[in-house]
ZAMARGU-4260 file (C-alpha; in steps of 0.2 Angstrom, whole numbers, plus 5000, padded with zeros to 4 digits):
<rodrens>
0) 5220/4660/4737 | 5203/4660/4728 | 5206/4644/4719 | 5214/4636/4738 | 5196/4642/4743
5) 5187/4635/4730 | 5197/4617/4731 | 5193/4617/4751 | 5174/4624/4752 | 5159/4618/4744
10) 5147/4632/4738 | 5140/4646/4753 | 5153/4636/4767 | 5164/4652/4765 | 5150/4664/4773
15) 5147/4654/4789 | 5153/4662/4804 | 5148/4672/4819 | 5140/4691/4816 | 5135/4704/4829
20) 5130/4721/4829 | 5132/4736/4842 | 5118/4751/4835 | 5119/4767/4846 | 5104/4778/4844
25) 5096/4793/4855 | 5082/4793/4865 | 5072/4811/4859 | 5056/4821/4865 | 5039/4824/4850
30) 5051/4840/4845 | 5068/4832/4841 | 5076/4837/4856 | 5089/4826/4866 | 5079/4819/4880
35) 5084/4822/4899 | 5075/4805/4907 | 5084/4792/4915 | 5087/4778/4904 | 5070/4765/4907
40) 5071/4753/4924 | 5062/4740/4913 | 5078/4735/4904 | 5083/4733/4921 | 5106/4735/4926
45) 5115/4746/4912 | 5130/4736/4917 | 5122/4716/4915 | 5110/4719/4902 | 5118/4714/4884
50) 5107/4718/4872 | 5101/4737/4880 | 5112/4746/4889 | 5118/4765/4885 | 5134/4773/4876
55) 5139/4788/4882 | 5124/4799/4889 | 5108/4792/4897 | 5099/4796/4883 | 5111/4785/4870
60) 5101/4768/4869 | 5117/4753/4865 | 5107/4738/4859 | 5119/4724/4854 | 5117/4708/4846
65) 5120/4692/4851 | 5134/4685/4841 | 5122/4675/4828 | 5126/4661/4813 | 5117/4671/4798
70) 5113/4690/4793 | 5097/4687/4790 | 5096/4681/4809 | 5108/4698/4816 | 5093/4710/4807
75) 5077/4701/4813 | 5087/4702/4829 | 5090/4722/4828 | 5073/4723/4823 | 5067/4714/4838
80) 5079/4729/4849 | 5074/4742/4841 | 5056/4737/4842 | 5056/4732/4863 | 5065/4748/4864
85) 5054/4759/4854 | 5039/4752/4866 | 5045/4753/4879 | 5051/4773/4881 | 5034/4777/4881
90) 5031/4794/4871 | 5049/4795/4867 | 5055/4791/4850 | 5072/4784/4845 | 5081/4797/4831
95) 5086/4789/4817 | 5100/4798/4811 | 5120/4793/4816 | 5122/4815/4819 | 5113/4821/4833
100) 5095/4830/4838 | 5096/4846/4845 | 5109/4849/4858 | 5109/4869/4865 | 5125/4864/4875
105) 5136/4852/4885 | 5121/4855/4901 | 5108/4847/4893 | 5117/4830/4893 | 5114/4818/4904
110) 5131/4807/4906 | 5126/4790/4910 | 5127/4784/4927 | 5128/4768/4934 | 5124/4759/4948
115) 5137/4760/4968 | 5147/4743/4960 | 5165/4747/4958 | 5162/4745/4939 | 5149/4757/4940
120) 5158/4768/4946 | 5173/4768/4935 | 5161/4769/4919 | 5154/4784/4926 | 5171/4793/4929
125) 5176/4786/4915 | 5162/4796/4902 | 5164/4812/4914 | 5183/4813/4908 | 5177/4809/4889
130) 5167/4828/4889 | 5180/4836/4894 | 5193/4830/4882 | 5181/4827/4865 | 5166/4838/4870
135) 5145/4834/4871 | 5140/4834/4857 | 5154/4824/4846 | 5151/4810/4859 | 5131/4809/4855
140) 5138/4805/4836 | 5129/4788/4833 | 5135/4773/4823 | 5135/4755/4818 | 5149/4743/4828
145) 5150/4725/4815 | 5158/4712/4823 | 5162/4696/4814 | 5172/4679/4813 | 5174/4666/4799
150) 5169/4649/4805 | 5181/4642/4816 | 5181/4624/4803 | 5186/4639/4790 | 5201/4642/4797
155) 5205/4624/4804 | 5203/4616/4788 | 5214/4631/4781 | 5225/4628/4790 | 5226/4608/4789
160) 5228/4611/4771 | 5246/4619/4772 | 5241/4628/4758 | 5243/4647/4762 | 5262/4651/4767
165) 5259/4655/4784 | 5272/4647/4798 | 5267/4645/4816 | 5255/4636/4827 | 5239/4636/4826
170) 5235/4651/4835 | 5248/4662/4823 | 5238/4657/4808 | 5220/4661/4814 | 5230/4679/4822
175) 5239/4682/4803 | 5221/4677/4795 | 5213/4692/4803 | 5227/4703/4804 | 5224/4699/4784
180) 5207/4702/4786 | 5209/4721/4796 | 5225/4728/4783 | 5214/4727/4768 | 5200/4735/4776
185) 5210/4748/4780 | 5215/4750/4762 | 5194/4748/4756 | 5187/4755/4770 | 5184/4771/4758
190) 5175/4761/4747 | 5161/4758/4762 | 5161/4775/4768 | 5156/4778/4750 | 5141/4763/4751
195) 5137/4764/4769 | 5142/4783/4773 | 5125/4791/4780 | 5130/4805/4793 | 5124/4823/4788
200) 5115/4834/4797 | 5113/4854/4794 | 5131/4856/4805 | 5138/4847/4791 | 5134/4861/4780
205) 5141/4872/4788 | 5159/4873/4776 | 5150/4878/4760 | 5162/4865/4750 | 5157/4853/4758
210) 5136/4854/4754 | 5135/4846/4738 | 5149/4830/4742 | 5149/4824/4758 | 5144/4808/4763
215) 5152/4805/4782 | 5154/4818/4796 | 5155/4806/4807 | 5170/4796/4796 | 5179/4814/4792
220) 5192/4824/4800 | 5176/4831/4809 | 5170/4817/4814 | 5174/4807/4832 | 5193/4802/4830
225) 5208/4806/4841 | 5217/4822/4842 | 5232/4815/4834 | 5232/4801/4817 | 5237/4787/4828
230) 5243/4773/4816 | 5246/4756/4826 | 5255/4741/4822 | 5247/4727/4812 | 5259/4715/4809
235) 5258/4703/4822 | 5247/4704/4838 | 5261/4709/4848 | 5264/4722/4838 | 5249/4731/4842
240) 5247/4728/4857 | 5263/4736/4857 | 5258/4749/4848 | 5243/4753/4860 | 5254/4753/4877
245) 5266/4768/4870 | 5253/4779/4864 | 5246/4777/4884 | 5263/4779/4891 | 5266/4792/4881
250) 5249/4799/4884 | 5241/4800/4869 | 5226/4790/4874 | 5223/4784/4894 | 5215/4770/4889
255) 5214/4754/4873 | 5196/4760/4872 | 5200/4779/4867 | 5209/4775/4851 | 5198/4776/4839
260) 5202/4767/4823 | 5189/4762/4809 | 5194/4745/4817 | 5197/4734/4832 | 5204/4720/4836
265) 5194/4710/4849 | 5199/4698/4862 | 5191/4685/4869 | 5192/4692/4888 | 5188/4712/4885
270) 5189/4719/4900 | 5208/4713/4902 | 5212/4716/4882 | 5230/4716/4879 | 5235/4703/4888
275) 5221/4692/4883 | 5224/4695/4865 | 5241/4692/4867 | 5238/4674/4878 | 5224/4670/4867
280) 5223/4677/4852 | 5210/4688/4842 | 5195/4681/4842 | 5184/4693/4831 | 5187/4707/4823
285) 5174/4724/4825 | 5173/4737/4809 | 5167/4753/4816 | 5164/4765/4800 | 5150/4763/4796
290) 5135/4775/4798 | 5117/4773/4803 | 5105/4772/4788 | 5091/4781/4792 | 5079/4773/4780
295) 5079/4757/4787 | 5072/4752/4805 | 5087/4743/4812 | 5098/4755/4807 | 5106/4746/4790
300) 5100/4734/4776 | 5100/4717/4775 | 5107/4717/4758 | 5123/4730/4767 | 5125/4715/4777
305) 5126/4703/4763 | 5137/4714/4757 | 5148/4715/4770 | 5151/4697/4770 | 5156/4697/4753
310) 5168/4711/4758 | 5175/4703/4774 | 5181/4687/4758 | 5186/4701/4750 | 5200/4707/4761
315) 5205/4689/4765 | 5208/4686/4747 | 5213/4700/4740 | 5236/4700/4739 | 5244/4715/4749
320) 5255/4725/4739 | 5266/4733/4748 | 5266/4750/4750 | 5274/4758/4766 | 5261/4774/4769
325) 5249/4762/4765 | 5238/4768/4783 | 5241/4785/4780 | 5235/4783/4763 | 5220/4774/4770
330) 5215/4790/4780 | 5219/4801/4766 | 5210/4790/4757 | 5195/4788/4767 | 5194/4810/4773
335) 5192/4812/4753 | 5177/4799/4753 | 5168/4806/4767 | 5168/4823/4765 | 5170/4823/4745
340) 5163/4809/4741 | 5149/4813/4730 | 5160/4822/4718 | 5172/4813/4704 | 5185/4813/4715
345) 5206/4806/4712 | 5211/4795/4728 | 5227/4786/4728 | 5230/4768/4726 | 5250/4766/4733
350) 5256/4782/4729 | 5247/4786/4712 | 5234/4797/4709 | 5215/4785/4701 | 5199/4791/4700
355) 5185/4785/4714 | 5176/4774/4700 | 5189/4767/4694 | 5197/4763/4708 | 5179/4758/4715
360) 5176/4745/4699 | 5192/4738/4703 | 5187/4731/4717 | 5169/4726/4713 | 5175/4720/4698
365) 5184/4706/4711 | 5172/4703/4723 | 5160/4699/4708 | 5174/4687/4700 | 5175/4681/4719
370) 5156/4678/4722 | 5155/4667/4704 | 5168/4659/4706 | 5164/4653/4724 | 5144/4652/4721
375) 5142/4663/4737 | 5125/4670/4726 | 5125/4689/4730 | 5122/4694/4713 | 5108/4706/4716
380) 5116/4713/4729 | 5129/4716/4718 | 5120/4722/4704 | 5116/4737/4718 | 5132/4741/4724
385) 5137/4743/4707 | 5122/4755/4705 | 5129/4767/4720 | 5147/4769/4712 | 5141/4772/4695
390) 5129/4787/4699 | 5130/4794/4717 | 5112/4798/4717 | 5108/4782/4721 | 5117/4781/4737
395) 5108/4784/4754 | 5118/4799/4758 | 5112/4804/4741 | 5093/4803/4747 | 5096/4807/4768
400) 5102/4825/4757 | 5088/4828/4747 | 5076/4822/4763 | 5083/4835/4773 | 5082/4847/4758
405) 5064/4844/4756 | 5059/4842/4774 | 5072/4851/4784 | 5084/4840/4797 | 5075/4837/4811
410) 5056/4836/4803 | 5062/4823/4793 | 5071/4810/4806 | 5057/4813/4815 | 5044/4806/4804
415) 5056/4793/4799 | 5055/4789/4820 | 5039/4792/4822 | 5035/4780/4805 | 5045/4767/4815
420) 5039/4767/4833 | 5022/4765/4824 | 5027/4749/4817 | 5035/4745/4832 | 5016/4746/4841
425) 5008/4739/4829 | 5017/4724/4829 | 5022/4723/4849 | 5015/4706/4852 | 5026/4699/4840
430) 5043/4692/4837 | 5051/4697/4822 | 5059/4680/4814 | 5050/4670/4826 | 5032/4672/4823
435) 5027/4654/4818 | 5030/4652/4838 | 5013/4654/4850 | 5012/4671/4852 | 5013/4669/4873
440) 5032/4662/4870 | 5037/4675/4859 | 5029/4686/4872 | 5040/4678/4885 | 5058/4678/4874
445) 5053/4697/4871 | 5054/4701/4888 | 5068/4690/4892 | 5076/4701/4878 | 5074/4716/4884
450) 5083/4713/4903 | 5093/4707/4894 | 5089/4686/4897 | 5096/4676/4882 | 5082/4665/4877
455) 5086/4651/4866 | 5072/4641/4857 | 5076/4621/4858 | 5060/4615/4851 | 5049/4624/4840
460) 5036/4615/4837 | 5035/4612/4857 | 5036/4631/4861 | 5053/4626/4873 | 5062/4637/4874
465) 5078/4640/4888 | 5081/4656/4895 | 5100/4658/4902 | 5107/4674/4912 | 5123/4676/4924
470) 5124/4658/4924 | 5106/4652/4929 | 5095/4643/4915 | 5079/4638/4914 | 5068/4629/4904
475) 5051/4632/4898 | 5037/4625/4888 | 5022/4636/4879 | 5028/4649/4889 | 5020/4646/4907
480) 5027/4626/4910 | 5037/4628/4922 | 5050/4617/4933 | 5038/4629/4945 | 5025/4617/4946
485) 5027/4597/4949 | 5019/4583/4935 | 5005/4579/4951 | 4999/4597/4950 | 4997/4597/4930
490) 4988/4579/4931 | 4976/4588/4944 | 4972/4603/4934 | 4972/4592/4918 | 4956/4581/4925
495) 4940/4593/4929 | 4933/4579/4941 | 4949/4579/4951 | 4950/4597/4952 | 4931/4600/4957
500) 4934/4587/4973 | 4949/4592/4977 | 4942/4612/4977 | 4925/4604/4984 | 4935/4597/5001
505) 4944/4614/5001 | 4927/4624/5003 | 4929/4631/4987 | 4912/4633/4977 | 4911/4624/4962
510) 4898/4619/4950 | 4885/4603/4956 | 4885/4591/4943 | 4886/4572/4933 | 4901/4562/4927
515) 4897/4550/4910 | 4911/4540/4905 | 4898/4533/4891 | 4886/4541/4877 | 4875/4529/4882
520) 4875/4531/4903 | 4875/4549/4897 | 4858/4547/4889 | 4850/4535/4902 | 4852/4553/4914
525) 4845/4565/4899 | 4826/4568/4905 | 4838/4576/4922 | 4844/4593/4909 | 4831/4594/4900
530) 4826/4612/4899 | 4838/4614/4913 | 4854/4627/4914 | 4867/4615/4910 | 4883/4613/4904
535) 4890/4599/4894 | 4911/4599/4893 | 4922/4586/4894 | 4932/4582/4905 | 4952/4583/4900
540) 4949/4597/4885 | 4959/4616/4883 | 4953/4632/4875 | 4934/4627/4873 | 4933/4614/4863
545) 4919/4602/4863 | 4910/4612/4877 | 4890/4619/4876 | 4881/4629/4887 | 4864/4631/4885
550) 4859/4643/4900 | 4843/4645/4896 | 4840/4626/4896 | 4839/4617/4878 | 4828/4603/4872
555) 4831/4583/4868 | 4841/4586/4854 | 4850/4599/4855 | 4857/4589/4873 | 4861/4575/4862
560) 4871/4582/4850 | 4882/4593/4863 | 4886/4577/4875 | 4891/4570/4856 | 4905/4583/4852
565) 4911/4581/4870 | 4912/4563/4869 | 4922/4567/4851 | 4935/4576/4861 | 4935/4564/4876
570) 4931/4545/4884 | 4921/4557/4900 | 4909/4570/4898 | 4902/4582/4913 | 4886/4587/4912
575) 4886/4602/4928 | 4873/4617/4932 | 4875/4632/4923 | 4880/4647/4936 | 4873/4662/4932
580) 4881/4678/4933 | 4898/4683/4921 | 4914/4673/4916 | 4931/4681/4921 | 4950/4671/4919
585) 4959/4674/4935 | 4978/4670/4930 | 4991/4669/4945 | 5009/4666/4946 | 5013/4665/4963
590) 5003/4669/4977 | 4997/4687/4966 | 4983/4688/4953 | 4993/4696/4938 | 4977/4698/4927
595) 4959/4697/4926 | 4950/4696/4910 | 4931/4695/4904 | 4930/4686/4889 | 4914/4688/4879
600) 4909/4675/4867 | 4912/4678/4848 | 4900/4690/4840 | 4896/4702/4829 | 4888/4721/4828
605) 4876/4723/4813 | 4875/4737/4801 | 4859/4733/4795 | 4865/4729/4778 | 4877/4713/4781
610) 4875/4696/4786 | 4882/4687/4796 | 4895/4677/4789 | 4900/4693/4779 | 4903/4700/4797
615) 4911/4689/4804 | 4924/4684/4786 | 4925/4709/4790 | 4929/4708/4809 | 4941/4692/4805
620) 4953/4703/4795 | 4957/4714/4810 | 4976/4712/4812 | 4974/4704/4830 | 4968/4690/4825
625) 4973/4676/4818 | 4974/4657/4822 | 4983/4645/4835 | 4989/4658/4846 | 5001/4670/4836
630) 4988/4684/4838 | 4983/4692/4852 | 4964/4687/4848 | 4958/4670/4838 | 4949/4674/4820
635) 4930/4667/4822 | 4926/4651/4814 | 4907/4648/4807 | 4905/4630/4812 | 4892/4619/4819
640) 4890/4626/4838 | 4890/4642/4831 | 4874/4635/4818 | 4866/4626/4833 | 4870/4642/4844
645) 4860/4652/4833 | 4845/4641/4828 | 4843/4645/4846 | 4840/4661/4843 | 4829/4658/4827
650) 4841/4664/4817 | 4857/4656/4803 | 4871/4663/4796 | 4862/4673/4781 | 4851/4681/4797
655) 4856/4700/4795 | 4856/4711/4813 | 4850/4729/4811 | 4861/4741/4816 | 4872/4743/4833
660) 4862/4726/4836 | 4877/4712/4845 | 4873/4695/4836 | 4882/4682/4849 | 4888/4667/4842
665) 4893/4653/4854 | 4888/4652/4875 | 4906/4647/4878 | 4920/4664/4881 | 4937/4657/4877
670) 4948/4668/4867 | 4954/4652/4855 | 4936/4653/4847 | 4933/4671/4843 | 4928/4676/4859
675) 4934/4696/4864 | 4942/4699/4878 | 4943/4716/4891 | 4954/4717/4906 | 4945/4718/4922
680) 4962/4717/4937 | 4958/4732/4944 | 4939/4732/4946 | 4937/4713/4952 | 4937/4714/4971
685) 4950/4705/4982 | 4939/4693/4991 | 4937/4687/4973 | 4957/4689/4969 | 4963/4677/4986
690) 4950/4664/4981 | 4959/4663/4964 | 4976/4664/4973 | 4967/4647/4987 | 4962/4638/4974
695) 4979/4638/4965 | 4986/4636/4981 | 4975/4622/4984 | 4982/4611/4969 | 5001/4615/4973
700) 5001/4626/4954 | 5013/4642/4955 | 5004/4645/4937 | 4988/4643/4934 | 4973/4649/4927
705) 4957/4652/4936 | 4941/4651/4927 | 4926/4659/4939 | 4910/4663/4938 | 4903/4679/4949
710) 4885/4686/4947 | 4889/4702/4951 | 4908/4705/4955 | 4905/4722/4962 | 4898/4712/4980
715) 4906/4705/4992 | 4894/4692/4998 | 4888/4690/4977 | 4884/4671/4973 | 4901/4662/4965
720) 4907/4646/4957 | 4926/4641/4948 | 4922/4633/4935 | 4940/4625/4928 | 4957/4630/4930
725) 4969/4629/4916 | 4986/4622/4919 | 4992/4630/4903 | 4984/4648/4904 | 4988/4657/4888
730) 4997/4675/4893 | 4994/4684/4879 | 4976/4689/4882 | 4983/4698/4896 | 4995/4706/4887
735) 4985/4712/4873 | 4967/4713/4877 | 4952/4717/4865 | 4949/4730/4878 | 4956/4740/4893
740) 4976/4737/4901 | 4989/4727/4898 | 4997/4720/4909 | 5015/4714/4909 | 5013/4694/4910
745) 5032/4690/4903 | 5039/4701/4918 | 5027/4690/4933 | 5036/4675/4923 | 5054/4678/4925
750) 5053/4687/4943 | 5044/4668/4948 | 5059/4662/4938 | 5068/4670/4948 | 5076/4683/4935
755) 5072/4696/4942
</rodrens>
């Protein structure tokens, strides 16, 4: 068959498909005990969130990736889900092992609860019955379920080639492909248990004979399996379905969900699985024998995912040998590997003895040959697999065992949990695999995933995404450009002159000033501005570009230079009075002020040793600072504007500030020009919040950044003025301020769009 695949497909084409992972984990306290808290409300409805839900217990999180095209995307998405959950659960941790944390008795386990819908009631009752049948602690053994299907074009091309000896229509052909893979998975799953078996704890070593040899308690006879060994038929889909029906009729199981086999045939309609399998055929396969790798935050390494791709193809290509007791033999091999896999044990191959190493090398040599002939490019992955076969000390299971011996079971796992949580918090503003997008877009996508809403990037360069949930779809650009704002609203806010007129007509205070359409026109009025507090800015600009502020006034030369800078950004420039006070950015979403920031202009604090240039270089090393809105803060630039502003202070880039001396590098306080953000949401009086909402409503906006200067924000009668409205306000500055409370703005956007 390998030659058929080589003739029909190009190099790497055979690795195409749909891949997904379901990863279970436990929420624990800082002492390694199972959490008794309910599932966090931030994840929404457990029945509707397709990414983050629960399994048996309220404390047993299940993270599910969508079907994705390649393994790198799957691995990234797993890490995304881990980071989201780890941050959302507050002071709790995610247990990194398949085997459970500290649980004293079944009464400590909070069984999963749901809403009052019929589906919710059934789900809760089902879990109550499981604890009676199988016990509580065993229900909390966690694992990874690996889902895959071949690219449909691969199966179609094979079918149309007529080169495989399978008779029947396309549906039958497709089913036979997956049934063969399923049968070979069962035969050779012992190898996957050896390579990916990682479930070891103190209880696994209660029986002395297993202490030095055990690899996977979860996959052993002591793990989570049916009370009777059940061997469903994989000869055809109908035979498989009839097997499950007979097990239910004979009361071995109550539902097809209780067949705890190492592989499952999955249907298009999972809620009506048996009928759907017969009617629609096999949709994909689910491998269920993979343990969680505690040394990987996601629970499985990218190289192991790549090896599973190779294993899929091997299972398709490998010719099947006739042996009646193949399922019984496969289970015997799996049990031996699970409990004695680190020893030099004897396995069975079609009834004959063979050493573990020889059997494994036979399989790996075939996979390596396949990789070479088909040009799959996974030589390095296979090299590591060979190392694990030739020396069991290279397996993850051995490393886990050593880690437990050195640090103890609870402590060794908690160290890993704490490390992963710290990493998740440090990069809580990023979405792994999407770091090229603006940070505000990443934040909105991350919040959508948390709620079970599907995000899709439509245009990466434009930060254009779609959001879909329960049949509804919304399009969003740059996180805040939505269907809720109309075109003329955007045009009003884009034009600062029009904005001022609209606000002034509605009795909202704005600074007085002039509008100039050429540099010469502005120079004709120059005498009106010399030594007077003014602001010079382009008519249509964002992010503080081209703005110069002279709050104490300035001379003729500096004003001319500021005018030239402004005209370089626009052909119309505004010169306005400078309003005394603190500047705040009010973020209005709908009819609510969701965040207020005071933005401090770019600055450095002296140490009496380093000059301004050196202090800026050091401050820019902060991981929160970056470029082009992909981090919460922007790096500070030293250019003409900064040079001019320092000269007004009789300073330059070589000036060495005294210890604790703060030197401001700009007058304007935009985060985009290196400023610092300080949250004032809870400190600003309601009067000014109402003014911000009113201003937003008068221009017809639903999402608006209101820039307001208030002389004394603590006084009701203080002087104020709105200096600008922004139609595309960055949300990341409110989500992750330099100082103060972090605000969940992504959730507010989703509320505005009607998703929650």
